[in-house]
C-alpha positions as protocol buffer text, in pm:
chain_id: "A"
residue {
  index: 1
  type: MET
  ca { x: 20301 y: 9810 z: -9457 }
}
residue {
  index: 2
  type: VAL
  ca { x: 20471 y: 9565 z: -9219 }
}
residue {
  index: 3
  type: SER
  ca { x: 20849 y: 9574 z: -9194 }
}
residue {
  index: 4
  type: GLY
  ca { x: 21089 y: 9290 z: -9134 }
}
residue {
  index: 5
  type: PRO
  ca { x: 21455 y: 9284 z: -9029 }
}
residue {
  index: 6
  type: ALA
  ca { x: 21656 y: 9596 z: -9111 }
}
residue {
  index: 7
  type: SER
  ca { x: 21332 y: 9767 z: -9216 }
}
residue {
  index: 8
  type: LEU
  ca { x: 21299 y: 9561 z: -9532 }
}
residue {
  index: 9
  type: PRO
  ca { x: 20936 y: 9563 z: -9647 }
}
residue {
  index: 10
  type: VAL
  ca { x: 20750 y: 9237 z: -9596 }
}
residue {
  index: 11
  type: PHE
  ca { x: 20450 y: 9355 z: -9792 }
}
residue {
  index: 12
  type: LEU
  ca { x: 20268 y: 9646 z: -9944 }
}
residue {
  index: 13
  type: GLY
  ca { x: 19894 y: 9658 z: -9985 }
}
residue {
  index: 14
  type: ALA
  ca { x: 19574 y: 9843 z: -9930 }
}
residue {
  index: 15
  type: LEU
  ca { x: 19453 y: 9566 z: -9699 }
}
residue {
  index: 16
  type: PRO
  ca { x: 19590 y: 9465 z: -9360 }
}
residue {
  index: 17
  type: LEU
  ca { x: 19711 y: 9108 z: -9307 }
}
residue {
  index: 18
  type: SER
  ca { x: 19399 y: 9048 z: -9099 }
}
residue {
  index: 19
  type: ALA
  ca { x: 19209 y: 9046 z: -9431 }
}
residue {
  index: 20
  type: LEU
  ca { x: 19354 y: 8696 z: -9482 }
}
residue {
  index: 21
  type: ARG
  ca { x: 19189 y: 8563 z: -9169 }
}
residue {
  index: 22
  type: GLY
  ca { x: 18925 y: 8312 z: -9271 }
}
residue {
  index: 23
  type: VAL
  ca { x: 19118 y: 8194 z: -9576 }
}
residue {
  index: 24
  type: ASP
  ca { x: 19121 y: 7814 z: -9580 }
}
residue {
  index: 25
  type: CYS
  ca { x: 19252 y: 7748 z: -9932 }
}
residue {
  index: 26
  type: TRP
  ca { x: 19601 y: 7868 z: -10027 }
}
residue {
  index: 27
  type: ILE
  ca { x: 19691 y: 7845 z: -10396 }
}
residue {
  index: 28
  type: PHE
  ca { x: 20055 y: 7888 z: -10498 }
}
residue {
  index: 29
  type: ASP
  ca { x: 20217 y: 7932 z: -10834 }
}
residue {
  index: 30
  type: LEU
  ca { x: 20535 y: 7724 z: -10861 }
}
residue {
  index: 31
  type: ASP
  ca { x: 20820 y: 7879 z: -11059 }
}
residue {
  index: 32
  type: ASN
  ca { x: 20975 y: 8196 z: -10915 }
}
residue {
  index: 33
  type: THR
  ca { x: 20711 y: 8191 z: -10642 }
}
residue {
  index: 34
  type: LEU
  ca { x: 20796 y: 7895 z: -10418 }
}
residue {
  index: 35
  type: TYR
  ca { x: 21166 y: 7944 z: -10486 }
}
residue {
  index: 36
  type: PRO
  ca { x: 21372 y: 8262 z: -10546 }
}
residue {
  index: 37
  type: ALA
  ca { x: 21390 y: 8397 z: -10900 }
}
residue {
  index: 38
  type: SER
  ca { x: 21768 y: 8410 z: -10855 }
}
residue {
  index: 39
  type: ALA
  ca { x: 21774 y: 8030 z: -10896 }
}
residue {
  index: 40
  type: ASP
  ca { x: 21688 y: 8096 z: -11263 }
}
residue {
  index: 41
  type: LEU
  ca { x: 21551 y: 7753 z: -11338 }
}
residue {
  index: 42
  type: PHE
  ca { x: 21363 y: 7913 z: -11622 }
}
residue {
  index: 43
  type: GLY
  ca { x: 21695 y: 8005 z: -11780 }
}
residue {
  index: 44
  type: LEU
  ca { x: 21774 y: 7634 z: -11805 }
}
residue {
  index: 45
  type: ILE
  ca { x: 21425 y: 7560 z: -11935 }
}
residue {
  index: 46
  type: GLU
  ca { x: 21443 y: 7840 z: -12191 }
}
residue {
  index: 47
  type: ALA
  ca { x: 21769 y: 7702 z: -12327 }
}
residue {
  index: 48
  type: ARG
  ca { x: 21603 y: 7365 z: -12384 }
}
residue {
  index: 49
  type: MET
  ca { x: 21300 y: 7537 z: -12535 }
}
residue {
  index: 50
  type: GLY
  ca { x: 21529 y: 7707 z: -12782 }
}
residue {
  index: 51
  type: ASP
  ca { x: 21691 y: 7378 z: -12875 }
}
residue {
  index: 52
  type: PHE
  ca { x: 21351 y: 7214 z: -12916 }
}
residue {
  index: 53
  type: ILE
  ca { x: 21208 y: 7491 z: -13134 }
}
residue {
  index: 54
  type: ALA
  ca { x: 21519 y: 7519 z: -13348 }
}
residue {
  index: 55
  type: ALA
  ca { x: 21525 y: 7144 z: -13414 }
}
residue {
  index: 56
  type: ARG
  ca { x: 21149 y: 7119 z: -13471 }
}
residue {
  index: 57
  type: LEU
  ca { x: 21125 y: 7414 z: -13710 }
}
residue {
  index: 58
  type: GLY
  ca { x: 21471 y: 7393 z: -13868 }
}
residue {
  index: 59
  type: ILE
  ca { x: 21572 y: 7745 z: -13766 }
}
residue {
  index: 60
  type: ASP
  ca { x: 21867 y: 7898 z: -13583 }
}
residue {
  index: 61
  type: LEU
  ca { x: 21869 y: 7957 z: -13208 }
}
residue {
  index: 62
  type: ALA
  ca { x: 21828 y: 8335 z: -13237 }
}
residue {
  index: 63
  type: GLU
  ca { x: 21503 y: 8297 z: -13430 }
}
residue {
  index: 64
  type: ALA
  ca { x: 21392 y: 8018 z: -13197 }
}
residue {
  index: 65
  type: LYS
  ca { x: 21443 y: 8247 z: -12899 }
}
residue {
  index: 66
  type: ARG
  ca { x: 21249 y: 8527 z: -13066 }
}
residue {
  index: 67
  type: LEU
  ca { x: 20955 y: 8297 z: -13133 }
}
residue {
  index: 68
  type: GLN
  ca { x: 20970 y: 8155 z: -12782 }
}
residue {
  index: 69
  type: LYS
  ca { x: 20951 y: 8501 z: -12623 }
}
residue {
  index: 70
  type: ASN
  ca { x: 20665 y: 8608 z: -12850 }
}
residue {
  index: 71
  type: TRP
  ca { x: 20461 y: 8294 z: -12780 }
}
residue {
  index: 72
  type: TYR
  ca { x: 20518 y: 8331 z: -12407 }
}
residue {
  index: 73
  type: LEU
  ca { x: 20393 y: 8689 z: -12405 }
}
residue {
  index: 74
  type: ASP
  ca { x: 20108 y: 8633 z: -12652 }
}
residue {
  index: 75
  type: HIS
  ca { x: 19977 y: 8298 z: -12532 }
}
residue {
  index: 76
  type: GLY
  ca { x: 20090 y: 8264 z: -12167 }
}
residue {
  index: 77
  type: THR
  ca { x: 20328 y: 7976 z: -12242 }
}
residue {
  index: 78
  type: THR
  ca { x: 20564 y: 7878 z: -12519 }
}
residue {
  index: 79
  type: LEU
  ca { x: 20380 y: 7545 z: -12533 }
}
residue {
  index: 80
  type: ALA
  ca { x: 20050 y: 7715 z: -12618 }
}
residue {
  index: 81
  type: GLY
  ca { x: 20213 y: 7887 z: -12914 }
}
residue {
  index: 82
  type: LEU
  ca { x: 20377 y: 7566 z: -13035 }
}
residue {
  index: 83
  type: MET
  ca { x: 20051 y: 7374 z: -13009 }
}
residue {
  index: 84
  type: MET
  ca { x: 19853 y: 7643 z: -13187 }
}
residue {
  index: 85
  type: HIS
  ca { x: 20096 y: 7708 z: -13470 }
}
residue {
  index: 86
  type: HIS
  ca { x: 20281 y: 7377 z: -13508 }
}
residue {
  index: 87
  type: GLY
  ca { x: 20070 y: 7102 z: -13350 }
}
residue {
  index: 88
  type: VAL
  ca { x: 20340 y: 7003 z: -13103 }
}
residue {
  index: 89
  type: ASP
  ca { x: 20263 y: 6715 z: -12867 }
}
residue {
  index: 90
  type: PRO
  ca { x: 20256 y: 6870 z: -12517 }
}
residue {
  index: 91
  type: HIS
  ca { x: 20390 y: 6565 z: -12333 }
}
residue {
  index: 92
  type: HIS
  ca { x: 20690 y: 6539 z: -12564 }
}
residue {
  index: 93
  type: PHE
  ca { x: 20767 y: 6910 z: -12530 }
}
residue {
  index: 94
  type: LEU
  ca { x: 20728 y: 6925 z: -12152 }
}
residue {
  index: 95
  type: ASN
  ca { x: 20931 y: 6610 z: -12093 }
}
residue {
  index: 96
  type: TYR
  ca { x: 21213 y: 6759 z: -12299 }
}
residue {
  index: 97
  type: VAL
  ca { x: 21224 y: 7113 z: -12161 }
}
residue {
  index: 98
  type: HIS
  ca { x: 21183 y: 7007 z: -11796 }
}
residue {
  index: 99
  type: ASP
  ca { x: 21474 y: 6764 z: -11810 }
}
residue {
  index: 100
  type: ILE
  ca { x: 21697 y: 6994 z: -11606 }
}
residue {
  index: 101
  type: PRO
  ca { x: 21900 y: 6951 z: -11285 }
}
residue {
  index: 102
  type: MET
  ca { x: 21753 y: 7075 z: -10957 }
}
residue {
  index: 103
  type: ASP
  ca { x: 22083 y: 7153 z: -10785 }
}
residue {
  index: 104
  type: ARG
  ca { x: 22011 y: 7527 z: -10793 }
}
residue {
  index: 105
  type: LEU
  ca { x: 21733 y: 7472 z: -10538 }
}
residue {
  index: 106
  type: SER
  ca { x: 21766 y: 7401 z: -10168 }
}
residue {
  index: 107
  type: PRO
  ca { x: 21526 y: 7370 z: -9876 }
}
residue {
  index: 108
  type: ASP
  ca { x: 21415 y: 7686 z: -9695 }
}
residue {
  index: 109
  type: PRO
  ca { x: 21320 y: 7585 z: -9338 }
}
residue {
  index: 110
  type: ALA
  ca { x: 21153 y: 7921 z: -9269 }
}
residue {
  index: 111
  type: LEU
  ca { x: 20934 y: 7891 z: -9577 }
}
residue {
  index: 112
  type: LYS
  ca { x: 20841 y: 7532 z: -9495 }
}
residue {
  index: 113
  type: ALA
  ca { x: 20745 y: 7627 z: -9139 }
}
residue {
  index: 114
  type: ALA
  ca { x: 20537 y: 7921 z: -9259 }
}
residue {
  index: 115
  type: ILE
  ca { x: 20354 y: 7711 z: -9519 }
}
residue {
  index: 116
  type: THR
  ca { x: 20294 y: 7437 z: -9262 }
}
residue {
  index: 117
  type: ALA
  ca { x: 20131 y: 7695 z: -9035 }
}
residue {
  index: 118
  type: LEU
  ca { x: 19869 y: 7791 z: -9293 }
}
residue {
  index: 119
  type: PRO
  ca { x: 19523 y: 7663 z: -9198 }
}
residue {
  index: 120
  type: GLY
  ca { x: 19325 y: 7456 z: -9447 }
}
residue {
  index: 121
  type: ARG
  ca { x: 19423 y: 7330 z: -9791 }
}
residue {
  index: 122
  type: ARG
  ca { x: 19740 y: 7414 z: -9981 }
}
residue {
  index: 123
  type: MET
  ca { x: 19753 y: 7376 z: -10360 }
}
residue {
  index: 124
  type: VAL
  ca { x: 19990 y: 7442 z: -10651 }
}
residue {
  index: 125
  type: TYR
  ca { x: 19856 y: 7590 z: -10974 }
}
residue {
  index: 126
  type: THR
  ca { x: 20124 y: 7591 z: -11241 }
}
residue {
  index: 127
  type: ASN
  ca { x: 20161 y: 7638 z: -11615 }
}
residue {
  index: 128
  type: GLY
  ca { x: 20414 y: 7356 z: -11597 }
}
residue {
  index: 129
  type: ASP
  ca { x: 20332 y: 6990 z: -11551 }
}
residue {
  index: 130
  type: GLU
  ca { x: 20292 y: 6779 z: -11238 }
}
residue {
  index: 131
  type: PRO
  ca { x: 20606 y: 6561 z: -11272 }
}
residue {
  index: 132
  type: TYR
  ca { x: 20823 y: 6872 z: -11299 }
}
residue {
  index: 133
  type: ALA
  ca { x: 20638 y: 7039 z: -11011 }
}
residue {
  index: 134
  type: ARG
  ca { x: 20696 y: 6738 z: -10786 }
}
residue {
  index: 135
  type: ARG
  ca { x: 21069 y: 6743 z: -10865 }
}
residue {
  index: 136
  type: VAL
  ca { x: 21084 y: 7113 z: -10773 }
}
residue {
  index: 137
  type: LEU
  ca { x: 20891 y: 7060 z: -10451 }
}
residue {
  index: 138
  type: ALA
  ca { x: 21116 y: 6769 z: -10353 }
}
residue {
  index: 139
  type: ALA
  ca { x: 21428 y: 6982 z: -10409 }
}
residue {
  index: 140
  type: LEU
  ca { x: 21273 y: 7253 z: -10189 }
}
residue {
  index: 141
  type: GLY
  ca { x: 21190 y: 7006 z: -9912 }
}
residue {
  index: 142
  type: LEU
  ca { x: 20819 y: 7067 z: -9969 }
}
residue {
  index: 143
  type: SER
  ca { x: 20707 y: 6723 z: -10085 }
}
residue {
  index: 144
  type: ASN
  ca { x: 20360 y: 6615 z: -9975 }
}
residue {
  index: 145
  type: MET
  ca { x: 20267 y: 6966 z: -9863 }
}
residue {
  index: 146
  type: PHE
  ca { x: 20040 y: 7050 z: -10157 }
}
residue {
  index: 147
  type: ASP
  ca { x: 19738 y: 6866 z: -10290 }
}
residue {
  index: 148
  type: PRO
  ca { x: 19638 y: 6894 z: -10566 }
}
residue {
  index: 149
  type: ILE
  ca { x: 19891 y: 7011 z: -10820 }
}
residue {
  index: 150
  type: HIS
  ca { x: 19672 y: 7175 z: -11084 }
}
residue {
  index: 151
  type: ASP
  ca { x: 19891 y: 7167 z: -11394 }
}
residue {
  index: 152
  type: ILE
  ca { x: 19876 y: 7255 z: -11762 }
}
residue {
  index: 153
  type: HIS
  ca { x: 19732 y: 6915 z: -11853 }
}
residue {
  index: 154
  type: ALA
  ca { x: 19448 y: 6964 z: -11602 }
}
residue {
  index: 155
  type: CYS
  ca { x: 19378 y: 7303 z: -11763 }
}
residue {
  index: 156
  type: ALA
  ca { x: 19334 y: 7149 z: -12109 }
}
residue {
  index: 157
  type: TYR
  ca { x: 19652 y: 7335 z: -12215 }
}
residue {
  index: 158
  type: LYS
  ca { x: 19498 y: 7677 z: -12159 }
}
residue {
  index: 159
  type: PRO
  ca { x: 19758 y: 7849 z: -11941 }
}
residue {
  index: 160
  type: LYS
  ca { x: 19715 y: 8123 z: -11688 }
}
residue {
  index: 161
  type: PRO
  ca { x: 19578 y: 8386 z: -11721 }
}
residue {
  index: 162
  type: ASP
  ca { x: 19305 y: 8212 z: -11925 }
}
residue {
  index: 163
  type: PRO
  ca { x: 19006 y: 8212 z: -11687 }
}
residue {
  index: 164
  type: SER
  ca { x: 18905 y: 7858 z: -11783 }
}
residue {
  index: 165
  type: GLY
  ca { x: 19188 y: 7704 z: -11580 }
}
residue {
  index: 166
  type: TYR
  ca { x: 19076 y: 7894 z: -11269 }
}
residue {
  index: 167
  type: ALA
  ca { x: 18719 y: 7778 z: -11324 }
}
residue {
  index: 168
  type: LEU
  ca { x: 18833 y: 7415 z: -11356 }
}
residue {
  index: 169
  type: LEU
  ca { x: 19035 y: 7447 z: -11035 }
}
residue {
  index: 170
  type: GLN
  ca { x: 18733 y: 7587 z: -10851 }
}
residue {
  index: 171
  type: GLU
  ca { x: 18491 y: 7327 z: -10983 }
}
residue {
  index: 172
  type: ARG
  ca { x: 18707 y: 7017 z: -10944 }
}
residue {
  index: 173
  type: TYR
  ca { x: 18812 y: 7088 z: -10589 }
}
residue {
  index: 174
  type: GLY
  ca { x: 18504 y: 7262 z: -10453 }
}
residue {
  index: 175
  type: ILE
  ca { x: 18687 y: 7584 z: -10373 }
}
residue {
  index: 176
  type: ASP
  ca { x: 18494 y: 7864 z: -10208 }
}
residue {
  index: 177
  type: THR
  ca { x: 18683 y: 8147 z: -10376 }
}
residue {
  index: 178
  type: ALA
  ca { x: 18569 y: 8393 z: -10109 }
}
residue {
  index: 179
  type: SER
  ca { x: 18791 y: 8203 z: -9865 }
}
residue {
  index: 180
  type: ALA
  ca { x: 19082 y: 8139 z: -10104 }
}
residue {
  index: 181
  type: ALA
  ca { x: 19407 y: 8326 z: -10165 }
}
residue {
  index: 182
  type: MET
  ca { x: 19645 y: 8302 z: -10458 }
}
residue {
  index: 183
  type: PHE
  ca { x: 20020 y: 8373 z: -10470 }
}
residue {
  index: 184
  type: GLU
  ca { x: 20180 y: 8458 z: -10807 }
}
residue {
  index: 185
  type: ASP
  ca { x: 20495 y: 8613 z: -10948 }
}
residue {
  index: 186
  type: MET
  ca { x: 20317 y: 8717 z: -11270 }
}
residue {
  index: 187
  type: ALA
  ca { x: 20086 y: 9009 z: -11193 }
}
residue {
  index: 188
  type: ARG
  ca { x: 19862 y: 8944 z: -11493 }
}
residue {
  index: 189
  type: ASN
  ca { x: 19780 y: 8596 z: -11360 }
}
residue {
  index: 190
  type: LEU
  ca { x: 19613 y: 8749 z: -11056 }
}
residue {
  index: 191
  type: LYS
  ca { x: 19346 y: 8935 z: -11251 }
}
residue {
  index: 192
  type: PRO
  ca { x: 19130 y: 8623 z: -11308 }
}
residue {
  index: 193
  type: ALA
  ca { x: 19188 y: 8510 z: -10950 }
}
residue {
  index: 194
  type: LYS
  ca { x: 19055 y: 8841 z: -10822 }
}
residue {
  index: 195
  type: ALA
  ca { x: 18761 y: 8823 z: -11062 }
}
residue {
  index: 196
  type: PHE
  ca { x: 18673 y: 8483 z: -10911 }
}
residue {
  index: 197
  type: GLY
  ca { x: 18671 y: 8643 z: -10565 }
}
residue {
  index: 198
  type: MET
  ca { x: 19008 y: 8532 z: -10431 }
}
residue {
  index: 199
  type: ARG
  ca { x: 19246 y: 8744 z: -10230 }
}
residue {
  index: 200
  type: THR
  ca { x: 19565 y: 8797 z: -10424 }
}
residue {
  index: 201
  type: ILE
  ca { x: 19934 y: 8826 z: -10339 }
}
residue {
  index: 202
  type: TRP
  ca { x: 20192 y: 8930 z: -10597 }
}
residue {
  index: 203
  type: ILE
  ca { x: 20549 y: 8810 z: -10545 }
}
residue {
  index: 204
  type: ASP
  ca { x: 20742 y: 9108 z: -10679 }
}
residue {
  index: 205
  type: ASN
  ca { x: 21077 y: 8943 z: -10747 }
}
residue {
  index: 206
  type: GLY
  ca { x: 21191 y: 9157 z: -11039 }
}
residue {
  index: 207
  type: ILE
  ca { x: 21157 y: 8892 z: -11311 }
}
residue {
  index: 208
  type: GLU
  ca { x: 21113 y: 8993 z: -11674 }
}
residue {
  index: 209
  type: ALA
  ca { x: 20747 y: 9076 z: -11748 }
}
residue {
  index: 210
  type: GLY
  ca { x: 20648 y: 9001 z: -11389 }
}
residue {
  index: 211
  type: ASP
  ca { x: 20475 y: 9338 z: -11359 }
}
residue {
  index: 212
  type: VAL
  ca { x: 20291 y: 9314 z: -11691 }
}
residue {
  index: 213
  type: GLY
  ca { x: 19922 y: 9369 z: -11622 }
}
residue {
  index: 214
  type: HIS
  ca { x: 19986 y: 9500 z: -11273 }
}
residue {
  index: 215
  type: HIS
  ca { x: 19692 y: 9696 z: -11136 }
}
residue {
  index: 216
  type: PRO
  ca { x: 19589 y: 9766 z: -10776 }
}
residue {
  index: 217
  type: ASP
  ca { x: 19232 y: 9661 z: -10854 }
}
residue {
  index: 218
  type: HIS
  ca { x: 19335 y: 9296 z: -10870 }
}
residue {
  index: 219
  type: ILE
  ca { x: 19635 y: 9284 z: -10637 }
}
residue {
  index: 220
  type: ASP
  ca { x: 19566 y: 9294 z: -10264 }
}
residue {
  index: 221
  type: PHE
  ca { x: 19922 y: 9248 z: -10140 }
}
residue {
  index: 222
  type: GLU
  ca { x: 20272 y: 9278 z: -10284 }
}
residue {
  index: 223
  type: THR
  ca { x: 20585 y: 9124 z: -10134 }
}
residue {
  index: 224
  type: PRO
  ca { x: 20942 y: 9061 z: -10250 }
}
residue {
  index: 225
  type: ASP
  ca { x: 20984 y: 8778 z: -10000 }
}
residue {
  index: 226
  type: LEU
  ca { x: 20731 y: 8496 z: -9974 }
}
residue {
  index: 227
  type: ALA
  ca { x: 20882 y: 8341 z: -9660 }
}
residue {
  index: 228
  type: ALA
  ca { x: 20884 y: 8673 z: -9476 }
}
residue {
  index: 229
  type: PHE
  ca { x: 20528 y: 8747 z: -9582 }
}
residue {
  index: 230
  type: LEU
  ca { x: 20402 y: 8406 z: -9470 }
}
residue {
  index: 231
  type: THR
  ca { x: 20593 y: 8431 z: -9142 }
}
residue {
  index: 232
  type: ALA
  ca { x: 20426 y: 8764 z: -9070 }
}
residue {
  index: 233
  type: LEU
  ca { x: 20093 y: 8614 z: -9173 }
}
residue {
  index: 234
  type: ALA
  ca { x: 20140 y: 8317 z: -8938 }
}
residue {
  index: 235
  type: GLN
  ca { x: 20194 y: 8561 z: -8654 }
}
residue {
  index: 236
  type: GLU
  ca { x: 19878 y: 8748 z: -8751 }
}
residue {
  index: 237
  type: LEU
  ca { x: 19672 y: 8431 z: -8765 }
}
residue {
  index: 238
  type: THR
  ca { x: 19771 y: 8335 z: -8409 }
}
residue {
  index: 239
  type: LEU
  ca { x: 19651 y: 8664 z: -8265 }
}
residue {
  index: 240
  type: PRO
  ca { x: 19324 y: 8651 z: -8070 }
}
């Protein structure tokens, strides 16, 4: 374990940071990974999901919330459940639920510097869609730092942790998974990444269901602070 200021843990893991030497493809989840979970953007999105479901199905908000939670846990996204059970158009749904303000986000210079220092390619892999992801990245001061943004449309609406989205990412962008690393706040989404040969980093930020599927066999590192982890990693990568 490496410690940061005031002995706060930067990461836990069976591997040393040097195990990330040689990585040249860095794949980041978006929500609650590239920004703090305390921003609670998903709270705003969930409220709009509830409104959408209630209006679409003609039910009250309490029942809409129950369905939304069940679909999220059972299918990986609320959208997947709506498409499977109610034939909802994904573009219409995503445009509606992502129509939220971004004023809860602000740039993090330390995070930007640490991401900039990473060698090789930087990508975003999200269960959201690209227009929303670009709005988030702009609010974080991270525009033009990630290419591609592999979104739910690119995954044929099969969300993480469905392995097919990981396979599409690998095939489309020629990723050598042995030299790739993935950052995620949802532990279960790292199992396929590890199975594909990537190194895996779990952002343990305390979100609901974030630790579902957690197992040391598919998580190489754990950290509560992405910026601190990447700053320590940047220092490691500059060592001779």
